[in-house]
C-alpha atoms as one frame of an Amber mdcrd trajectory, in Angstrom:
protein
 -17.676  27.328 100.880 -21.123  25.618 100.155 -21.626  23.246  97.744 -24.478
  23.503  95.124 -26.794  21.362  96.950 -26.766  23.231 100.201 -27.359  26.338
  98.023 -30.615  24.422  95.991 -31.825  23.070  99.544 -34.036  25.477  99.944
 -35.467  25.954  96.633 -36.075  21.603  97.012 -37.872  22.081 100.503 -40.724
  24.083  98.631 -41.701  22.389  96.034 -41.926  19.295  98.355 -44.216  21.769
 100.449 -46.052  22.949  97.419 -46.364  19.405  96.154 -47.321  17.924  99.356
 -50.129  20.496  99.423 -51.717  19.474  96.635 -55.440  17.388  96.123 -53.749
  14.934  93.971 -50.028  13.966  93.184 -49.087  11.101  89.472 -45.669   9.732
  90.007 -43.914   7.877  87.289 -41.593   6.105  88.054 -40.448   3.962  84.205
 -37.266   2.854  84.210 -35.661   4.125  81.270 -31.959   2.897  79.465 -30.195
   5.485  79.626 -27.180   3.750  78.516 -24.669   1.421  75.893 -21.258   0.083
  75.997 -19.290  -1.599  73.866 -19.653  -4.789  75.796 -23.074  -4.771  75.480
 -24.523  -4.383  78.931 -26.242  -0.953  79.614 -27.395   1.608  82.291 -30.686
   2.048  83.098 -32.086   4.679  85.560 -35.300   5.792  87.194 -36.667   9.029
  86.339 -38.806  10.183  89.163 -41.495  12.132  87.506 -43.862  14.241  89.829
 -47.155  15.752  88.627 -49.520  17.789  90.358 -53.651  18.214  89.548 -56.836
  19.706  90.559 -58.480  16.569  89.552 -58.924  13.551  87.524 -59.597  14.099
  83.633 -61.005  10.394  81.672 -61.474  10.018  78.367 -65.053   9.526  76.471
């Protein structure tokens, strides 16, 4: 029996290859609070967001 990760690995590899071909890649690793508990502690997550573009745009 195959696991889900094994089934989607070809798609992940293709997405990585296309990402690495791009002339510009922007990474955002902003820490995000995702859970509160009754004790007041919190769980933090770092979602990795990738944006691929062909050039830089600036605001004038």
